[in-house]
N, CA, C and O atoms as a GROMACS GRO file, in nm:
protein
  332
    1MET      N    1   1.401   0.751  -1.823
    1MET     CA    2   1.344   0.757  -1.689
    1MET      C    3   1.216   0.674  -1.684
    1MET      O    4   1.133   0.684  -1.774
    2VAL      N    5   1.200   0.594  -1.580
    2VAL     CA    6   1.082   0.511  -1.564
    2VAL      C    7   0.977   0.589  -1.486
    2VAL      O    8   1.005   0.647  -1.382
    3VAL      N    9   0.856   0.589  -1.539
    3VAL     CA   10   0.745   0.653  -1.470
    3VAL      C   11   0.675   0.546  -1.387
    3VAL      O   12   0.637   0.441  -1.439
    4ILE      N   13   0.659   0.572  -1.260
    4ILE     CA   14   0.596   0.476  -1.170
    4ILE      C   15   0.448   0.509  -1.158
    4ILE      O   16   0.412   0.623  -1.130
    5GLU      N   17   0.363   0.408  -1.178
    5GLU     CA   18   0.220   0.426  -1.163
    5GLU      C   19   0.189   0.470  -1.020
    5GLU      O   20   0.261   0.434  -0.926
    6SER      N   21   0.083   0.547  -1.004
    6SER     CA   22   0.051   0.601  -0.871
    6SER      C   23   0.027   0.490  -0.768
    6SER      O   24   0.067   0.503  -0.653
    7ASN      N   25  -0.037   0.380  -0.809
    7ASN     CA   26  -0.060   0.270  -0.716
    7ASN      C   27   0.071   0.208  -0.670
    7ASN      O   28   0.083   0.163  -0.556
    8LEU      N   29   0.165   0.208  -0.758
    8LEU     CA   30   0.295   0.151  -0.726
    8LEU      C   31   0.378   0.247  -0.642
    8LEU      O   32   0.456   0.204  -0.557
    9PHE      N   33   0.363   0.375  -0.667
    9PHE     CA   34   0.442   0.476  -0.596
    9PHE      C   35   0.422   0.467  -0.445
    9PHE      O   36   0.518   0.477  -0.369
   10CYS      N   37   0.299   0.449  -0.402
   10CYS     CA   38   0.271   0.439  -0.258
   10CYS      C   39   0.348   0.325  -0.194
   10CYS      O   40   0.400   0.338  -0.083
   11VAL      N   41   0.355   0.213  -0.264
   11VAL     CA   42   0.422   0.096  -0.210
   11VAL      C   43   0.574   0.115  -0.212
   11VAL      O   44   0.642   0.081  -0.115
   12VAL      N   45   0.625   0.169  -0.320
   12VAL     CA   46   0.770   0.195  -0.329
   12VAL      C   47   0.812   0.297  -0.225
   12VAL      O   48   0.919   0.286  -0.166
   13LYS      N   49   0.728   0.396  -0.203
   13LYS     CA   50   0.757   0.498  -0.101
   13LYS      C   51   0.766   0.434   0.038
   13LYS      O   52   0.851   0.472   0.118
   14ARG      N   53   0.680   0.337   0.066
   14ARG     CA   54   0.678   0.270   0.195
   14ARG      C   55   0.795   0.172   0.210
   14ARG      O   56   0.850   0.156   0.319
   15PHE      N   57   0.832   0.106   0.099
   15PHE     CA   58   0.938   0.005   0.101
   15PHE      C   59   1.044   0.039  -0.004
   15PHE      O   60   1.062  -0.036  -0.100
   16PRO      N   61   1.115   0.151   0.012
   16PRO     CA   62   1.210   0.194  -0.092
   16PRO      C   63   1.323   0.096  -0.118
   16PRO      O   64   1.374   0.088  -0.230
   17ASP      N   65   1.363   0.021  -0.017
   17ASP     CA   66   1.472  -0.075  -0.035
   17ASP      C   67   1.430  -0.198  -0.115
   17ASP      O   68   1.515  -0.278  -0.154
   18GLN      N   69   1.302  -0.212  -0.140
   18GLN     CA   70   1.249  -0.325  -0.216
   18GLN      C   71   1.199  -0.283  -0.354
   18GLN      O   72   1.124  -0.356  -0.419
   19LYS      N   73   1.241  -0.165  -0.399
   19LYS     CA   74   1.189  -0.108  -0.523
   19LYS      C   75   1.198  -0.204  -0.642
   19LYS      O   76   1.100  -0.222  -0.714
   20ASP      N   77   1.313  -0.264  -0.664
   20ASP     CA   78   1.329  -0.353  -0.779
   20ASP      C   79   1.234  -0.472  -0.773
   20ASP      O   80   1.173  -0.508  -0.874
   21SER      N   81   1.222  -0.532  -0.657
   21SER     CA   82   1.132  -0.647  -0.641
   21SER      C   83   0.987  -0.604  -0.660
   21SER      O   84   0.908  -0.676  -0.721
   22ILE      N   85   0.952  -0.488  -0.608
   22ILE     CA   86   0.816  -0.437  -0.621
   22ILE      C   87   0.782  -0.415  -0.768
   22ILE      O   88   0.675  -0.454  -0.814
   23LEU      N   89   0.873  -0.353  -0.841
   23LEU     CA   90   0.850  -0.328  -0.984
   23LEU      C   91   0.834  -0.459  -1.060
   23LEU      O   92   0.748  -0.472  -1.147
   24LYS      N   93   0.919  -0.556  -1.028
   24LYS     CA   94   0.913  -0.687  -1.094
   24LYS      C   95   0.778  -0.754  -1.069
   24LYS      O   96   0.712  -0.798  -1.162
   25PHE      N   97   0.739  -0.762  -0.943
   25PHE     CA   98   0.613  -0.826  -0.909
   25PHE      C   99   0.494  -0.752  -0.969
   25PHE      O  100   0.397  -0.814  -1.013
   26PHE      N  101   0.500  -0.621  -0.970
   26PHE     CA  102   0.390  -0.543  -1.025
   26PHE      C  103   0.371  -0.574  -1.174
   26PHE      O  104   0.258  -0.584  -1.222
   27ARG      N  105   0.480  -0.588  -1.245
   27ARG     CA  106   0.473  -0.620  -1.389
   27ARG      C  107   0.422  -0.761  -1.414
   27ARG      O  108   0.353  -0.786  -1.513
   28GLU      N  109   0.456  -0.854  -1.325
   28GLU     CA  110   0.432  -0.995  -1.351
   28GLU      C  111   0.313  -1.056  -1.279
   28GLU      O  112   0.268  -1.165  -1.316
   29ASN      N  113   0.260  -0.990  -1.179
   29ASN     CA  114   0.162  -1.054  -1.093
   29ASN      C  115   0.038  -0.966  -1.075
   29ASN      O  116   0.044  -0.861  -1.011
   30GLN      N  117  -0.072  -1.010  -1.133
   30GLN     CA  118  -0.195  -0.930  -1.126
   30GLN      C  119  -0.246  -0.918  -0.983
   30GLN      O  120  -0.299  -0.814  -0.945
   31ASN      N  121  -0.231  -1.023  -0.904
   31ASN     CA  122  -0.272  -1.018  -0.764
   31ASN      C  123  -0.194  -0.911  -0.688
   31ASN      O  124  -0.250  -0.838  -0.605
   32PHE      N  125  -0.064  -0.902  -0.716
   32PHE     CA  126   0.019  -0.800  -0.652
   32PHE      C  127  -0.025  -0.660  -0.694
   32PHE      O  128  -0.023  -0.567  -0.613
   33GLN      N  129  -0.064  -0.644  -0.820
   33GLN     CA  130  -0.115  -0.515  -0.868
   33GLN      C  131  -0.239  -0.473  -0.788
   33GLN      O  132  -0.253  -0.356  -0.752
   34ILE      N  133  -0.326  -0.568  -0.764
   34ILE     CA  134  -0.449  -0.540  -0.687
   34ILE      C  135  -0.415  -0.501  -0.544
   34ILE      O  136  -0.475  -0.409  -0.488
   35ILE      N  137  -0.320  -0.572  -0.484
   35ILE     CA  138  -0.277  -0.540  -0.347
   35ILE      C  139  -0.219  -0.399  -0.342
   35ILE      O  140  -0.247  -0.323  -0.249
   36CYS      N  141  -0.138  -0.363  -0.440
   36CYS     CA  142  -0.080  -0.228  -0.446
   36CYS      C  143  -0.190  -0.123  -0.461
   36CYS      O  144  -0.183  -0.017  -0.398
   37GLU      N  145  -0.289  -0.152  -0.543
   37GLU     CA  146  -0.403  -0.059  -0.559
   37GLU      C  147  -0.477  -0.043  -0.427
   37GLU      O  148  -0.510   0.069  -0.387
   38ASP      N  149  -0.504  -0.153  -0.361
   38ASP     CA  150  -0.572  -0.149  -0.231
   38ASP      C  151  -0.490  -0.070  -0.130
   38ASP      O  152  -0.544   0.010  -0.054
   39TYR      N  153  -0.359  -0.092  -0.130
   39TYR     CA  154  -0.270  -0.022  -0.037
   39TYR      C  155  -0.276   0.129  -0.060
   39TYR      O  156  -0.285   0.207   0.035
   40CYS      N  157  -0.271   0.169  -0.184
   40CYS     CA  158  -0.274   0.311  -0.218
   40CYS      C  159  -0.408   0.375  -0.178
   40CYS      O  160  -0.411   0.484  -0.121
   41ARG      N  161  -0.516   0.306  -0.209
   41ARG     CA  162  -0.649   0.358  -0.171
   41ARG      C  163  -0.665   0.368  -0.020
   41ARG      O  164  -0.718   0.466   0.032
   42CYS      N  165  -0.618   0.266   0.050
   42CYS     CA  166  -0.626   0.264   0.195
   42CYS      C  167  -0.542   0.377   0.255
   42CYS      O  168  -0.586   0.444   0.348
   43SER      N  169  -0.424   0.398   0.203
   43SER     CA  170  -0.336   0.504   0.250
   43SER      C  171  -0.400   0.641   0.229
   43SER      O  172  -0.394   0.728   0.317
   44ALA      N  173  -0.461   0.661   0.114
   44ALA     CA  174  -0.527   0.788   0.085
   44ALA      C  175  -0.648   0.809   0.177
   44ALA      O  176  -0.671   0.920   0.225
   45ALA      N  177  -0.723   0.703   0.201
   45ALA     CA  178  -0.838   0.713   0.291
   45ALA      C  179  -0.793   0.746   0.432
   45ALA      O  180  -0.856   0.828   0.500
   46LEU      N  181  -0.686   0.683   0.477
   46LEU     CA  182  -0.633   0.711   0.611
   46LEU      C  183  -0.591   0.857   0.623
   46LEU      O  184  -0.616   0.921   0.725
   47GLN      N  185  -0.527   0.909   0.521
   47GLN     CA  186  -0.489   1.051   0.522
   47GLN      C  187  -0.610   1.140   0.534
   47GLN      O  188  -0.608   1.239   0.608
   48ARG      N  189  -0.716   1.108   0.462
   48ARG     CA  190  -0.839   1.188   0.470
   48ARG      C  191  -0.900   1.181   0.610
   48ARG      O  192  -0.941   1.283   0.666
   49TRP      N  193  -0.907   1.060   0.667
   49TRP     CA  194  -0.965   1.046   0.800
   49TRP      C  195  -0.877   1.112   0.907
   49TRP      O  196  -0.929   1.161   1.007
   50ASN      N  197  -0.748   1.113   0.888
   50ASN     CA  198  -0.659   1.181   0.982
   50ASN      C  199  -0.684   1.331   0.985
   50ASN      O  200  -0.657   1.396   1.086
   51GLN      N  201  -0.735   1.387   0.876
   51GLN     CA  202  -0.764   1.529   0.870
   51GLN      C  203  -0.908   1.562   0.912
   51GLN      O  204  -0.943   1.679   0.930
   52SER      N  205  -0.988   1.460   0.926
   52SER     CA  206  -1.129   1.480   0.958
   52SER      C  207  -1.149   1.511   1.106
   52SER      O  208  -1.075   1.462   1.192
   53THR      N  209  -1.248   1.591   1.132
   53THR     CA  210  -1.286   1.622   1.271
   53THR      C  211  -1.422   1.563   1.306
   53THR      O  212  -1.479   1.595   1.410
   54SER      N  213  -1.474   1.478   1.221
   54SER     CA  214  -1.606   1.419   1.245
   54SER      C  215  -1.600   1.321   1.361
   54SER      O  216  -1.493   1.274   1.401
   55GLU      N  217  -1.716   1.291   1.414
   55GLU     CA  218  -1.724   1.199   1.528
   55GLU      C  219  -1.678   1.058   1.491
   55GLU      O  220  -1.621   0.988   1.574
   56GLU      N  221  -1.702   1.018   1.368
   56GLU     CA  222  -1.664   0.883   1.328
   56GLU      C  223  -1.517   0.870   1.289
   56GLU      O  224  -1.470   0.760   1.262
   57ALA      N  225  -1.446   0.980   1.287
   57ALA     CA  226  -1.307   0.979   1.240
   57ALA      C  227  -1.218   0.887   1.323
   57ALA      O  228  -1.133   0.817   1.267
   58VAL      N  229  -1.234   0.885   1.452
   58VAL     CA  230  -1.148   0.802   1.538
   58VAL      C  231  -1.163   0.655   1.501
   58VAL      O  232  -1.063   0.583   1.488
   59ASP      N  233  -1.287   0.610   1.484
   59ASP     CA  234  -1.310   0.470   1.447
   59ASP      C  235  -1.257   0.439   1.308
   59ASP      O  236  -1.196   0.334   1.286
   60ARG      N  237  -1.280   0.528   1.215
   60ARG     CA  238  -1.235   0.506   1.076
   60ARG      C  239  -1.083   0.506   1.067
   60ARG      O  240  -1.025   0.426   0.993
   61LYS      N  241  -1.017   0.594   1.142
   61LYS     CA  242  -0.871   0.597   1.144
   61LYS      C  243  -0.817   0.461   1.188
   61LYS      O  244  -0.725   0.407   1.127
   62LYS      N  245  -0.873   0.408   1.294
   62LYS     CA  246  -0.829   0.278   1.347
   62LYS      C  247  -0.852   0.168   1.244
   62LYS      O  248  -0.765   0.083   1.224
   63GLU      N  249  -0.967   0.168   1.179
   63GLU     CA  250  -0.996   0.066   1.078
   63GLU      C  251  -0.896   0.072   0.964
   63GLU      O  252  -0.843  -0.031   0.921
   64TYR      N  253  -0.869   0.192   0.914
   64TYR     CA  254  -0.777   0.206   0.802
   64TYR      C  255  -0.632   0.180   0.843
   64TYR      O  256  -0.553   0.130   0.762
   65GLN      N  257  -0.596   0.214   0.966
   65GLN     CA  258  -0.461   0.181   1.014
   65GLN      C  259  -0.442   0.030   1.019
   65GLN      O  260  -0.338  -0.022   0.978
   66ASP      N  261  -0.543  -0.040   1.070
   66ASP     CA  262  -0.536  -0.186   1.077
   66ASP      C  263  -0.529  -0.248   0.938
   66ASP      O  264  -0.448  -0.338   0.914
   67LEU      N  265  -0.612  -0.198   0.847
   67LEU     CA  266  -0.613  -0.251   0.711
   67LEU      C  267  -0.480  -0.224   0.641
   67LEU      O  268  -0.427  -0.311   0.572
   68LEU      N  269  -0.426  -0.105   0.660
   68LEU     CA  270  -0.298  -0.071   0.599
   68LEU      C  271  -0.188  -0.164   0.650
   68LEU      O  272  -0.102  -0.209   0.574
   69GLN      N  273  -0.191  -0.193   0.779
   69GLN     CA  274  -0.092  -0.284   0.837
   69GLN      C  275  -0.107  -0.425   0.779
   69GLN      O  276  -0.007  -0.491   0.751
   70GLU      N  277  -0.229  -0.471   0.762
   70GLU     CA  278  -0.252  -0.603   0.703
   70GLU      C  279  -0.199  -0.609   0.560
   70GLU      O  280  -0.139  -0.708   0.520
   71LEU      N  281  -0.222  -0.503   0.484
   71LEU     CA  282  -0.173  -0.498   0.346
   71LEU      C  283  -0.020  -0.495   0.343
   71LEU      O  284   0.041  -0.556   0.255
   72GLU      N  285   0.041  -0.424   0.437
   72GLU     CA  286   0.188  -0.421   0.444
   72GLU      C  287   0.244  -0.560   0.472
   72GLU      O  288   0.345  -0.600   0.414
   73VAL      N  289   0.179  -0.634   0.560
   73VAL     CA  290   0.222  -0.770   0.590
   73VAL      C  291   0.210  -0.857   0.465
   73VAL      O  292   0.300  -0.935   0.434
   74GLU      N  293   0.100  -0.841   0.394
   74GLU     CA  294   0.079  -0.920   0.272
   74GLU      C  295   0.184  -0.886   0.166
   74GLU      O  296   0.236  -0.976   0.100
   75ILE      N  297   0.214  -0.759   0.150
   75ILE     CA  298   0.318  -0.717   0.056
   75ILE      C  299   0.452  -0.776   0.095
   75ILE      O  300   0.523  -0.830   0.010
   76CYS      N  301   0.487  -0.768   0.221
   76CYS     CA  302   0.615  -0.822   0.270
   76CYS      C  303   0.622  -0.973   0.248
   76CYS      O  304   0.728  -1.025   0.210
   77GLN      N  305   0.514  -1.043   0.269
   77GLN     CA  306   0.513  -1.187   0.247
   77GLN      C  307   0.541  -1.220   0.102
   77GLN      O  308   0.620  -1.310   0.072
   78ILE      N  309   0.479  -1.148   0.011
   78ILE     CA  310   0.501  -1.172  -0.132
   78ILE      C  311   0.645  -1.141  -0.168
   78ILE      O  312   0.709  -1.218  -0.239
   79LEU      N  313   0.696  -1.030  -0.120
   79LEU     CA  314   0.834  -0.991  -0.154
   79LEU      C  315   0.936  -1.088  -0.099
   79LEU      O  316   1.038  -1.114  -0.164
   80HIS      N  317   0.911  -1.142   0.017
   80HIS     CA  318   1.008  -1.231   0.080
   80HIS      C  319   0.999  -1.375   0.031
   80HIS      O  320   1.087  -1.456   0.061
   81GLU      N  321   0.896  -1.408  -0.043
   81GLU     CA  322   0.884  -1.542  -0.100
   81GLU      C  323   0.992  -1.567  -0.203
   81GLU      O  324   1.028  -1.682  -0.229
   82THR      N  325   1.045  -1.461  -0.263
   82THR     CA  326   1.143  -1.477  -0.370
   82THR      C  327   1.286  -1.467  -0.319
   82THR      O  328   1.380  -1.494  -0.394
   83ILE      N  329   1.303  -1.430  -0.196
   83ILE     CA  330   1.440  -1.412  -0.143
   83ILE      C  331   1.501  -1.546  -0.106
   83ILE      O  332   1.614  -1.552  -0.060
   0.00000   0.00000   0.00000
């Protein structure tokens, strides 16, 4: 059984149909590893802000949603370069 690193799990969970490509790129590409780490951190931060009731939560949620979307686009671009 293959154990998936936590940074990688977030990305595989989001793009399950691309699991093999994600695993390949993660092993071979340090830049992709960093993007996966950023994606995981951003996703976790968004979850925290979604649970927050602070005044700044609305702005922070929007910022992290935008950033998460940008990272998803970047991940998709990398994955589709090999197709």
